[in-house]
C-alpha positions in Angstrom: -12.0 4.8 -16.7 -11.6 4.5 -12.8 -9.1 2.3 -11.0 -9.5 0.6 -7.5 -6.5 1.3 -5.5 -6.5 -1.6 -2.4 -4.3 0.1 0.5 -2.5 -1.2 3.2 -1.9 0.6 6.4 1.3 -1.0 7.5 0.5 -0.2 11.6 -1.9 -2.3 13.3 -2.2 1.1 16.0 -5.6 2.2 16.7 -4.0 5.9 16.9 -1.6 5.4 13.5 -0.8 8.3 11.9 -0.4 6.2 9.0 -3.8 5.5 9.2 -4.6 9.3 8.9 -2.1 9.6 6.3 -4.0 7.2 3.9 -7.4 9.2 4.6 -5.3 12.6 3.8 -4.0 10.6 0.6 -7.8 9.9 -0.4 -8.9 13.3 0.2 -6.3 14.6 -2.4 -6.3 12.1 -4.7 -7.9 12.3 -8.7 -11.5 11.4 -8.7 -11.0 8.4 -10.5 -9.5 6.3 -7.8 -11.6 4.3 -5.4 -9.8 3.3 -2.3 -10.7 0.1 -0.6 -8.5 -1.1 2.5 -7.3 -4.5 2.7 -7.3 -5.1 6.3 -3.9 -6.9 7.7 -4.3 -7.2 11.5 -6.5 -10.7 11.3 -3.5 -12.6 9.1 -2.2 -15.1 11.2 1.3 -15.6 11.4 2.7 -17.4 7.8 3.9 -20.7 7.8 4.7 -23.0 4.7 2.8 -25.5 6.1 -0.5 -23.5 5.2 0.7 -23.9 1.7 -1.4 -26.8 0.9 -4.6 -25.6 2.8 -4.7 -22.0 3.0 -7.1 -20.6 5.9 -10.2 -18.6 4.4 -8.9 -15.4 5.9 -5.7 -15.7 4.1 -7.6 -16.7 0.8 -10.2 -13.9 1.3 -7.0 -11.3 2.0 -5.6 -12.8 -1.8 -9.0 -12.2 -3.1 -9.5 -8.6 -2.1 -5.8 -7.6 -3.7 -7.1 -9.4 -7.1 -10.3 -7.3 -7.0 -8.1 -4.4 -7.2 -6.3 -2.6 -10.1 -3.4 -1.3 -7.5 -1.8 -1.1 -4.5 -0.9 1.8 -2.3 1.5 0.4 1.1 1.2 3.5 3.8 3.8 2.4 6.5 5.5 3.1 9.5 9.1 2.2 9.9 10.0 -0.1 12.9 13.4 -0.8 13.9 14.9 0.7 10.5 12.6 -1.8 8.7 8.6 -2.6 7.8 6.3 -3.9 10.6 6.0 -7.9 11.0 2.2 -7.7 10.3 3.3 -6.3 7.0 5.8 -8.3 6.1 3.4 -11.0 7.4 0.4 -9.9 4.9 3.3 -9.7 1.9 4.4 -13.1 2.6 0.5 -14.8 2.5 0.0 -12.8 -0.4 2.6 -14.1 -2.7 2.1 -18.0 -1.4 1.7 -20.4 -2.3 4.7 -20.5 -5.0 3.4 -19.5 -8.4 0.4 -17.7 -6.8 1.9 -14.7 -6.2 -0.9 -11.7 -6.1 2.0 -8.6 -6.1 2.9 -10.3 -9.9 2.7 -7.0 -12.3 0.4 -5.2 -10.2 1.0 -1.1 -10.1 2.2 -0.2 -6.6 3.1 2.8 -4.5 4.8 3.2 -1.0 4.3 6.0 1.2 4.9 6.6 4.9 4.6 9.0 7.8 7.0 9.5 10.9 8.1 11.9 13.5 11.4 11.5 12.5 13.2 13.9 10.0 13.8 10.9 7.9 10.2 10.0 7.6 10.4 6.2 6.8 12.9 6.2 4.5 14.7 2.7 5.2 11.7 1.3 6.1 10.6 2.3 2.5 13.9 0.8 0.9 13.1 -2.4 2.9 9.4 -2.4 1.3 10.5 -1.5 -1.9 13.0 -4.8 -2.3 10.3 -7.3 -0.9 8.2 -5.8 -3.6 10.8 -5.9 -6.3 11.1 -9.7 -5.5 7.3 -10.1 -5.6 7.3 -8.6 -9.1 5.4 -5.7 -8.2 5.3 -2.6 -10.8 6.5 0.3 -8.3 6.3 3.8 -9.2 9.6 4.9 -8.2 9.2 8.8 -8.1 8.3 11.1 -6.7 9.5 9.2 -3.3 7.3 10.2 -0.1 9.1 10.2 3.1 6.6 12.3 5.3 7.6 13.9 8.7 4.5 13.8 10.8 3.6 17.6 11.6 0.2 17.2 13.4 -1.1 20.3 13.1 -0.8 19.8 9.1 -3.5 17.3 9.1 -7.4 18.2 10.2 -9.4 15.3 12.1 -11.7 14.9 9.1 -8.8 13.8 6.7 -8.3 17.2 5.3 -4.7 18.9 4.9 -4.2 22.0 6.8 -0.8 22.8 5.4 -0.9 24.3 1.9 2.6 22.9 0.8 2.1 19.6 2.2 -1.1 19.4 0.4 0.5 20.5 -2.8 3.0 17.5 -2.4 0.7 14.7 -1.7 -1.4 15.7 -4.5 1.1 15.6 -6.3 2.3 12.1 -5.5 -1.5 11.0 -5.9 -1.6 12.2 -9.6 1.6 10.9 -10.4 0.4 7.6 -8.8 -3.0 7.5 -10.9 -0.6 8.1 -14.2 1.4 4.7 -12.9 -1.4 2.9 -12.8 -2.6 3.8 -15.7 0.8 3.6 -17.6 1.4 -0.4 -16.0 -2.4 -1.2 -16.7 -1.9 0.0 -20.4 1.2 -2.7 -20.9 0.1 -5.2 -18.4 -3.6 -5.3 -18.0 -4.8 -7.2 -14.9 -6.4 -10.6 -15.2 -10.4 -10.4 -14.5 -11.3 -11.5 -10.7 -13.1 -14.0 -12.5 -10.5 -15.7 -14.0 -8.9 -16.2 -10.8 
């Protein structure tokens, strides 16, 4: 059995270290995980005014989540919290009321920063939001990555053996978490809508 993981990069920057981390994670993930990025950059700012008539870009966004088995958030920390673009995307995904795309979905959170606390505060903020959205979060291992440029090659590979081992373990545990959650709470077919 294979699982499709939709991943979100919380940064909109073209030089995002979290985008590079996402590529590295895919390289060390178990082979039965398939990855698809769910982009957030084209979403307009959410307003309840849209709840009666979702714009196509937001509906496509929610459909992309529905076609996955699990989600992975790879995010920086902005001002001791999550980036506004990521929070906006979560707001779109969880609306309108009763149509929350994150309900019961297996989820994991990771992020990189050049600081020594490596997105710890942002991840706690994100976890609170995901709890409210009823996502089934992997709680351990936590992964607050202090970004060291020379540990990551341009091709997405990891050049530091201990970093690779840690990230491989994180992704292996995420794969097992997905299986455990989906055994108890299978995802509805995308065709069921």
